[in-house]
C-alpha positions in Angstrom: 408.2 70.6 115.9 406.3 69.7 119.1 404.4 72.4 121.1 403.6 71.4 124.6 400.2 71.3 126.3 401.1 74.6 128.0 401.6 76.3 124.6 398.7 74.7 123.0 396.4 75.8 125.9 397.8 79.3 125.9 397.0 79.7 122.2 393.5 78.3 122.6 392.9 80.6 125.5 394.2 83.6 123.6 392.0 82.8 120.7 389.0 82.6 123.1 389.9 86.0 124.5 390.4 87.4 121.0 386.9 86.3 120.1 385.5 88.3 123.0 387.9 91.2 122.7 385.5 93.8 121.3 383.2 93.5 124.4 386.0 95.2 126.5 385.1 92.8 129.4 387.5 90.9 131.5 387.1 87.1 131.1 387.7 84.8 134.1 390.0 81.8 134.0 386.9 79.7 135.2 384.8 80.7 132.2 387.7 79.9 129.8 388.3 76.6 131.6 384.7 75.5 131.2 384.4 76.7 127.7 387.6 74.9 126.5 387.6 71.9 129.0 390.9 72.7 130.5 391.8 72.5 134.1 391.3 75.8 135.9 394.6 75.2 138.0 396.6 74.6 134.8 395.1 77.5 133.1 396.1 79.8 136.1 399.7 78.7 135.5 399.4 79.5 131.8 397.9 83.0 132.4 400.6 83.8 134.9 403.1 83.2 132.1 400.9 85.2 129.6 400.7 88.1 132.0 404.5 88.0 132.6 404.9 88.0 128.7 402.7 91.1 128.4 400.0 89.2 126.4 397.2 89.7 128.9 396.4 92.2 131.7 394.5 91.2 134.8 392.1 92.9 137.3 391.4 91.3 140.7 388.0 91.3 142.4 384.4 90.3 141.7 384.4 91.9 138.1 388.0 90.9 137.5 389.6 88.5 135.1 391.9 88.8 132.1 391.9 90.8 128.9 394.3 90.8 126.0 396.9 93.6 126.5 396.7 94.6 122.8 394.3 94.2 119.9 394.0 90.7 118.5 395.6 92.2 115.2 398.7 93.1 117.2 399.2 89.7 118.9 400.9 87.1 117.0 401.1 83.3 117.5 404.9 83.9 118.1 404.0 86.4 120.9 401.8 83.8 122.7 404.0 80.8 122.3 407.2 82.6 123.2 405.6 83.7 126.4 404.9 80.1 127.6 407.2 78.0 125.4 410.7 79.0 126.7 412.5 75.9 125.5 411.0 76.1 121.9 412.8 79.3 121.1 416.1 78.6 122.8 419.0 78.4 120.4 420.4 74.8 119.6 423.1 73.6 121.9 426.6 73.0 120.7 426.9 69.5 119.2 430.5 68.8 118.4 432.1 72.1 118.9 435.2 70.8 120.8 436.3 68.1 118.3 434.8 69.4 115.1 434.0 73.1 115.4 433.6 73.4 111.5 430.9 70.8 111.6 429.1 72.5 114.5 429.3 75.9 112.8 428.0 74.4 109.6 425.1 72.7 111.2 424.2 75.9 113.2 424.3 78.2 110.2 422.6 75.9 107.6 420.2 73.9 109.8 419.6 75.3 113.2 419.6 79.1 112.6 417.6 78.7 109.3 415.0 76.5 111.0 414.7 78.9 113.9 414.3 81.8 111.6 411.8 80.1 109.5 409.7 79.1 112.5 409.8 82.6 114.0 408.9 84.1 110.6 406.0 81.9 110.1 404.6 82.3 113.6 405.0 86.2 113.5 402.8 86.3 110.4 399.8 84.7 112.1 397.7 87.0 114.4 394.9 86.1 116.8 392.7 88.0 114.5 393.6 85.7 111.7 392.9 82.8 114.0 389.5 84.2 115.0 388.6 84.4 111.4 389.6 80.8 110.8 387.4 79.8 113.8 384.4 81.7 112.3 385.0 79.7 109.0 385.0 76.5 110.9 381.8 77.4 112.8 380.1 78.2 109.5 381.2 74.8 108.1 379.6 73.1 111.1 376.4 75.2 110.9 375.2 73.3 107.8 373.6 69.9 108.2 372.0 68.2 105.2 369.4 65.5 105.6 368.4 63.2 102.7 
């Protein structure tokens, strides 16, 4: 499975926003861009898709920016990726339906539909809150330095 840069950046930005969710403040694209090292122009495109997908809300003006539309516990990885990765969640195209419809149906039922279902199920189980917890673990791991 290959997730595009857009999907990876959307997920990273959403995790960053989830880390700061409890403050209730709106976060600017510029601050996320600087923290994550992602082009501001590219992130603006990503946030446009996240807003359209109902993942974030925005406020214009000097104190404006973006905020998660729901609690990090209520936003799944599937929510974020499906907002920006349109091709990732499209059903598989017909392969040999005209000449061998039984083979096409067997592939769809046994492989493609099962794979789509497994991916969706796995991504729906992981919330932004889970990812923030994982980030905290990695921060703790990097906090210890031993000198001999």
